[in-house]
N, C-alpha and C positions, 0 to 999 in steps of 0.2 A: 349485485351491482357492482364490478371492480373498477378500481381506481389507480392507475398508475402513475407514480412521481418518481421524476429521477431523484436518486439520493443525493446529488450536490444543491438540487432546489430547496432542502431540507436542512439546509446548512451545515452537513457533516463536514467533517475536516478532509484532508489530503492527508496522507501517511508519506512521510518523506523518508528514503531509503539512501544510505550512504556507505561507501565503504570505509569510511572514519565513524561510524556511527557504533550504537551498541543494541544490544536488544534489550536491554533494562530500561533504555529511553522510551518515551511515548510515542515517538514517530514525528514529532513538529519539525518543522524547518530548522528550529533551532538544536534540537536534540532528536536528531533521524536514528531510526534503527538499523542494525547492520545487515541482516539477512533478508532475501526474500520473501522466505517461508515464511517469516514475523511479519512482515508488512502484510502477507498474504492473510494471516491468522487475524489482525486488528482488522484487516477490511470485511473478512468475513463474518467477525463477531458483530456486523454494522456499525463499526466505528468510523468506518470512511465511505467517501463514494468516489475517491480516487486514489492512486498509488503513483507517486512520484519517484525515480530512479535517477540518481546521480550517476556519472559518468564514472567508470574505473571496472575494476576486476570484482567479481564476485564469485567466490568459492564454494560450488554445491557439492553435498555430500550424499544428495541423492535430486532426482529430476522435480522441478518444480511444476506441480499439477495443478491445474485451473479445471474446475468442474463446474455443475450447475450453481451450487452454491458462491461462486466469484460474479454470477451473471449481476451486472448492472455496475459493476467497478471499473474505471476504465484506468489502465497502467498507461504509463508514459514515461519517457526520458527527460531529465530535466537538465540544464545547464552546469550544474553542479550546486552543491550543498556545504 
């Protein structure tokens, strides 16, 4: 038997991304990460059910590729962090 549960129902946090963040940060609202790739890493490692991206410019050194391991993670934009 398989049981599917939304990760957000398990109390997993949201990872916050901001152009003013730092990838050494934990991705909290107070201490957001800087890059979309770092947010993806944290979310696919099972640390989050959602990624909230603040308005701003994000310089990508390579395309951000989402695959099956990103399934179940909701990406959204926020009003700012």
